[in-house]
C-alpha positions as CSV (number, residue, x, y, z in Angstrom):
1,M,116.6,53.0,119.0
2,R,115.9,56.3,117.2
3,R,113.0,56.8,115.0
4,F,112.9,59.3,112.2
5,F,109.7,60.7,110.7
6,L,109.5,62.2,107.3
7,V,107.2,65.1,107.2
8,G,105.9,66.0,103.7
9,L,104.3,69.3,102.7
10,L,101.6,69.5,100.2
11,F,101.3,72.7,98.3
12,V,98.1,73.3,96.5
13,S,97.7,76.3,94.2
14,Y,94.4,77.3,92.7
15,P,93.1,80.5,91.3
16,S,90.8,82.0,93.8
17,Y,89.1,85.3,94.3
18,A,88.3,87.1,97.5
19,K,84.7,87.6,98.4
20,E,82.6,90.2,96.7
21,P,83.7,93.7,97.5
22,T,82.3,95.2,100.7
23,S,80.5,98.5,100.3
24,L,81.9,101.2,102.6
25,G,79.3,103.8,101.4
26,Q,79.7,106.9,99.3
27,G,80.8,104.7,96.3
28,R,83.8,103.2,98.1
29,Y,84.5,99.5,98.3
30,M,86.9,97.2,100.1
31,L,88.4,93.9,99.2
32,T,90.6,91.8,101.5
33,D,92.2,88.4,101.2
34,Q,94.7,86.1,102.9
35,N,97.2,83.6,101.6
36,F,96.9,80.3,103.4
37,T,100.6,79.4,103.2
38,V,103.6,81.3,104.6
39,F,105.1,81.6,101.0
40,G,102.8,84.4,99.8
41,S,103.4,88.1,99.8
42,P,101.2,91.0,100.5
43,E,102.2,92.6,97.1
44,K,100.9,89.6,95.2
45,I,97.7,89.6,97.1
46,V,97.2,93.4,96.6
47,A,97.9,92.9,92.9
48,K,95.3,90.1,92.7
49,L,92.7,92.2,94.6
50,T,93.4,95.2,92.3
51,R,92.7,93.0,89.2
52,Q,89.5,91.8,90.9
53,A,88.5,95.4,91.6
54,H,89.0,96.3,88.0
55,E,86.8,93.4,86.9
56,F,84.1,94.4,89.4
57,C,84.1,98.1,88.3
58,K,84.1,97.2,84.6
59,G,80.9,95.1,85.3
60,Q,79.3,97.9,87.4
61,T,80.2,101.1,85.5
62,G,82.4,100.2,82.6
63,N,85.3,102.1,84.3
64,E,88.4,100.7,85.8
65,A,88.8,100.8,89.6
66,Y,90.4,103.9,91.2
67,L,92.6,102.7,94.0
68,L,92.1,104.7,97.2
69,G,94.5,102.7,99.4
70,A,96.2,99.4,99.9
71,D,97.7,97.6,102.9
72,G,99.1,94.2,103.7
73,S,101.1,92.2,106.1
74,E,103.9,89.6,105.5
75,A,103.4,85.9,106.3
76,V,104.5,84.8,109.7
77,P,105.8,81.2,110.2
78,G,104.5,79.2,113.1
79,E,106.5,78.5,116.2
80,V,106.9,75.2,118.1
81,H,107.9,75.0,121.7
82,S,110.9,72.8,122.5
83,S,108.5,70.3,124.0
84,G,106.9,69.9,120.6
85,V,103.8,71.9,121.5
86,L,102.6,74.5,119.0
87,K,103.4,77.9,120.4
88,R,101.9,80.0,117.6
89,G,100.3,78.9,114.4
90,A,101.5,80.2,111.0
91,Q,99.8,83.1,109.5
92,G,99.6,83.7,105.8
93,A,100.2,87.1,104.1
94,T,97.2,89.4,104.0
95,G,96.2,92.2,101.7
96,T,93.4,94.8,101.7
97,I,92.5,97.5,99.2
98,Q,89.9,100.3,99.1
99,F,88.7,101.6,95.8
100,R,85.9,103.3,93.9
101,C,84.6,102.6,90.5
102,E,84.6,106.2,89.3
103,I,87.4,108.7,89.5
104,P,86.3,111.4,91.9
105,E,86.1,114.8,90.4
106,K,88.8,117.0,91.8
107,E,87.3,120.1,93.3
108,S,89.1,123.3,92.7
109,T,89.6,125.6,95.6
110,S,87.0,128.0,94.1
111,S,84.2,125.4,94.2
112,K,85.0,124.5,97.8
113,R,84.2,127.9,99.0
114,D,80.6,128.9,99.3
115,I,79.8,132.5,98.7
116,Y,77.1,132.6,101.3
117,T,79.5,131.5,104.0
118,E,82.5,133.4,102.9
119,L,80.9,136.8,102.4
120,P,79.7,137.1,106.0
121,K,83.2,136.1,107.2
122,L,84.7,138.8,105.1
123,K,82.2,141.4,106.4
124,A,83.0,140.4,110.0
125,L,86.7,140.9,109.3
126,L,86.0,144.3,107.8
127,D,83.8,145.3,110.7
128,S,86.4,144.3,113.2
129,G,89.1,146.3,111.4
130,A,91.2,143.2,110.6
131,I,91.0,144.1,106.8
132,T,90.6,147.3,105.0
133,Q,87.6,148.3,102.8
134,A,89.9,147.9,99.7
135,E,90.9,144.3,100.8
136,Y,87.2,143.5,101.5
137,D,86.2,144.8,98.0
138,D,89.0,142.8,96.4
139,Q,88.1,139.5,98.1
140,K,84.4,140.1,97.5
141,R,85.1,140.6,93.8
142,K,87.1,137.4,93.6
143,L,84.4,135.4,95.3
144,L,81.7,136.7,92.9
145,E,83.9,135.9,89.9
146,Q,84.2,132.3,91.0
147,Q,80.5,131.7,90.9
């Protein structure tokens, strides 16, 4: 006599938010979340986290979130051994984003160079004969104009 069992799946959907953003320092934050079914996608999770980041930043600074990076992994279905023993449990999709609440100012190449570190380097190149006096004067003038 054969017995058949009907297995039913219950799908529960509810709006949820990940935990509060984790501060990574220097104004950077991270949010991460996982779907608890194998039917989710990392793209949807990242989209949800991005909306949450925007809401967080609007409350903190009035600005929208500036996304620094996003990553996710697809859901993996579980695996059952032929004996009926669970080999590997299912894993839902995951998503992670990093963001900041203010758009970082883009530094121009001129502001990255510090005159007090560049001038001695130029002088050393002049003294070693790697550049001419005219090249030294030209580079020195450019540095001074940037300040």
